[in-house]
Backbone as a chain_set.jsonl record, in Angstrom:
{"seq": "VAADRGPLRWTFGVGAAVASLVWFAALGFGARYLGRFLARPAAWRVLDGLVAATMIALGLSLVAGA", "coords": {"N": [[-4.104, 12.124, 13.076], [-4.601, 10.192, 14.978], [-5.14, 11.725, 17.235], [-7.794, 12.426, 17.095], [-9.229, 10.294, 18.025], [-10.122, 10.08, 20.605], [-10.249, 8.613, 23.881], [-8.975, 6.295, 23.092], [-6.789, 6.975, 21.613], [-4.041, 6.43, 21.943], [-3.922, 3.685, 21.611], [-4.748, 3.493, 18.964], [-2.652, 4.92, 17.708], [-0.389, 3.318, 18.353], [-1.165, 0.961, 17.091], [-1.183, 1.838, 14.421], [1.542, 2.385, 14.084], [2.675, -0.178, 14.445], [1.461, -1.516, 12.314], [2.678, -0.157, 10.217], [5.37, -0.925, 10.533], [5.126, -3.705, 10.073], [4.216, -3.651, 7.415], [6.411, -2.473, 5.986], [8.411, -4.338, 6.554], [7.31, -6.578, 5.292], [7.397, -5.648, 2.651], [10.173, -5.582, 2.259], [10.966, -8.326, 2.605], [9.325, -9.414, 0.651], [10.382, -8.27, -1.668], [12.794, -9.565, -1.786], [12.01, -12.224, -2.278], [10.586, -11.957, -4.654], [12.439, -11.104, -6.457], [13.635, -12.533, -8.654], [11.417, -12.902, -10.309], [10.682, -10.253, -10.866], [12.774, -9.453, -12.406], [12.259, -9.692, -15.023], [11.224, -7.935, -17.938], [8.54, -8.162, -18.795], [7.115, -8.705, -16.478], [7.256, -6.252, -15.185], [5.757, -4.699, -16.914], [3.217, -5.782, -16.519], [2.89, -5.18, -13.788], [3.009, -2.359, -13.913], [0.69, -1.929, -15.429], [-1.276, -2.81, -13.625], [-0.961, -0.922, -11.586], [-1.642, 1.395, -13.011], [-4.335, 0.831, -13.651], [-5.422, 0.77, -11.075], [-4.997, 3.433, -10.269], [-6.593, 4.799, -12.131], [-9.118, 3.773, -11.474], [-9.375, 4.754, -8.842], [-9.298, 7.507, -9.36], [-11.619, 7.81, -10.931], [-13.525, 7.072, -9.036], [-13.246, 9.171, -7.233], [-14.021, 11.349, -8.817], [-16.664, 10.628, -9.37], [-17.748, 10.769, -6.841], [-17.705, 13.44, -6.281]], "CA": [[-5.311, 11.33, 12.961], [-4.835, 9.498, 16.251], [-5.648, 12.662, 18.24], [-9.252, 12.494, 16.978], [-9.817, 9.026, 18.454], [-10.552, 10.13, 22.0], [-9.432, 7.901, 24.867], [-8.234, 5.2, 22.467], [-5.82, 7.532, 20.66], [-2.756, 5.75, 22.069], [-4.087, 2.374, 20.991], [-4.766, 3.738, 17.532], [-1.299, 5.303, 17.301], [0.476, 2.134, 18.425], [-1.59, 0.064, 16.015], [-0.705, 2.389, 13.15], [2.995, 2.203, 14.038], [2.939, -1.605, 14.238], [1.069, -1.828, 10.937], [3.716, 0.393, 9.35], [6.531, -1.812, 10.633], [4.81, -4.958, 9.387], [4.134, -3.356, 5.981], [7.74, -2.287, 5.401], [9.108, -5.619, 6.633], [6.754, -7.414, 4.225], [7.956, -5.152, 1.391], [11.563, -6.02, 2.176], [11.023, -9.768, 2.35], [8.687, -9.665, -0.649], [11.336, -7.906, -2.722], [13.792, -10.637, -1.856], [11.422, -13.413, -2.883], [10.104, -11.668, -6.007], [13.538, -10.561, -7.242], [13.773, -13.243, -9.935], [10.237, -12.624, -11.123], [10.692, -8.856, -11.282], [13.911, -9.211, -13.293], [11.773, -9.754, -16.409], [10.479, -6.734, -18.356], [7.099, -8.436, -18.886], [6.548, -8.582, -15.127], [7.114, -4.824, -14.905], [4.618, -4.197, -17.699], [2.006, -6.21, -15.802], [2.81, -4.377, -12.569], [2.645, -0.993, -14.314], [-0.72, -1.96, -15.833], [-2.096, -2.898, -12.412], [-0.896, 0.388, -10.919], [-2.429, 2.336, -13.822], [-5.757, 0.508, -13.47], [-5.792, 1.204, -9.728], [-5.071, 4.901, -10.247], [-7.771, 5.208, -12.911], [-10.307, 3.446, -10.68], [-9.451, 5.712, -7.731], [-9.65, 8.801, -9.931], [-13.033, 7.788, -11.318], [-14.368, 7.076, -7.834], [-13.211, 10.528, -6.688], [-14.843, 12.213, -9.678], [-18.065, 10.236, -9.195], [-18.2, 11.204, -5.516], [-17.635, 14.902, -6.131]], "C": [[-5.631, 10.665, 14.295], [-5.431, 10.424, 17.302], [-7.166, 12.761, 18.211], [-9.957, 11.254, 17.514], [-10.195, 8.968, 19.922], [-9.653, 9.33, 22.919], [-8.614, 6.754, 24.263], [-7.155, 5.7, 21.501], [-4.469, 6.84, 20.744], [-2.814, 4.367, 21.444], [-4.068, 2.505, 19.474], [-3.364, 4.059, 17.022], [-0.336, 4.133, 17.314], [0.11, 1.148, 17.326], [-1.119, 0.541, 14.654], [0.8, 2.197, 13.005], [3.364, 0.749, 13.785], [2.577, -2.011, 12.811], [2.109, -1.311, 9.945], [4.957, -0.494, 9.367], [6.299, -3.125, 9.894], [4.79, -4.751, 7.879], [5.523, -3.257, 5.357], [8.59, -3.552, 5.508], [8.618, -6.557, 5.528], [7.264, -6.958, 2.859], [9.392, -5.624, 1.206], [11.689, -7.496, 1.868], [10.392, -10.117, 1.008], [9.609, -9.338, -1.802], [12.389, -8.992, -2.886], [13.234, -11.86, -2.579], [10.955, -13.186, -4.32], [11.199, -11.135, -6.924], [13.695, -11.22, -8.604], [12.61, -12.942, -10.866], [10.282, -11.205, -11.684], [11.901, -8.499, -12.156], [13.476, -9.216, -14.76], [10.98, -8.494, -16.747], [8.969, -6.958, -18.447], [6.423, -8.31, -17.522], [6.329, -7.118, -14.776], [5.971, -4.214, -15.704], [3.307, -4.563, -17.027], [1.817, -5.367, -14.547], [2.407, -2.94, -12.884], [1.18, -0.912, -14.742], [-1.649, -2.017, -14.632], [-2.106, -1.566, -11.656], [-1.744, 1.407, -11.681], [-3.925, 2.091, -13.642], [-6.248, 0.96, -12.093], [-5.94, 2.72, -9.661], [-6.285, 5.406, -11.014], [-9.042, 4.946, -12.114], [-10.474, 4.424, -9.512], [-9.858, 7.097, -8.24], [-11.115, 8.868, -10.304], [-13.944, 7.796, -10.083], [-14.361, 8.458, -7.167], [-14.077, 11.488, -7.507], [-16.325, 11.9, -9.482], [-18.613, 10.707, -7.854], [-18.24, 12.701, -5.346], [-18.919, 15.593, -6.462]], "O": [[-6.793, 10.584, 14.693], [-6.16, 9.96, 18.179], [-7.772, 13.146, 19.211], [-11.184, 11.181, 17.456], [-10.554, 7.904, 20.426], [-8.432, 9.353, 22.768], [-7.653, 6.296, 24.88], [-6.666, 4.938, 20.668], [-3.805, 6.674, 19.72], [-1.851, 3.929, 20.815], [-3.436, 1.704, 18.785], [-2.94, 3.516, 16.002], [0.453, 3.971, 16.384], [0.993, 0.563, 16.698], [-0.702, -0.265, 13.822], [1.281, 1.879, 11.917], [4.266, 0.467, 12.996], [3.311, -2.768, 12.175], [2.387, -1.966, 8.941], [5.529, -0.778, 8.315], [7.177, -3.599, 9.173], [5.296, -5.592, 7.137], [5.791, -3.875, 4.326], [9.412, -3.809, 4.629], [9.418, -7.25, 4.9], [7.536, -7.792, 1.996], [9.778, -6.022, 0.108], [12.436, -7.882, 0.97], [10.867, -11.011, 0.308], [9.621, -10.047, -2.808], [12.817, -9.295, -4.0], [13.923, -12.462, -3.403], [10.932, -14.124, -5.118], [10.914, -10.752, -8.058], [13.871, -10.528, -9.607], [12.797, -12.749, -12.067], [9.954, -10.987, -12.85], [12.028, -7.356, -12.595], [14.232, -8.796, -15.636], [10.164, -8.035, -15.948], [8.196, -6.032, -18.2], [5.283, -7.856, -17.433], [5.333, -6.773, -14.141], [5.29, -3.309, -15.222], [2.386, -3.747, -16.971], [0.714, -4.893, -14.272], [1.559, -2.368, -12.199], [0.505, 0.073, -14.447], [-2.687, -1.357, -14.613], [-3.145, -1.141, -11.151], [-2.476, 2.188, -11.074], [-4.696, 3.039, -13.496], [-7.36, 1.472, -11.963], [-6.891, 3.231, -9.069], [-6.937, 6.355, -10.578], [-9.94, 5.788, -12.075], [-11.586, 4.869, -9.228], [-10.672, 7.776, -7.615], [-11.785, 9.863, -10.03], [-14.993, 8.439, -10.08], [-15.372, 8.868, -6.596], [-14.778, 12.333, -6.95], [-17.15, 12.813, -9.433], [-19.8, 11.01, -7.737], [-18.768, 13.189, -4.346], [-19.0, 16.818, -6.379]]}, "num_chains": 1, "name": "protein.A"}
């Protein structure tokens, strides 16, 4: 993807790499802080519902755009 950005391809690539590092670090620290909350089955049901709603919304937007 970065190769299509012309002269700013290196800036784009470095930005993508930094964003990836920040994302995975945030996931690690977030897991540590949310560990107690996610130990409850009700929390997982809510999380699964949010993931399902997101997937349905993305699927519908793809079908509507086709």
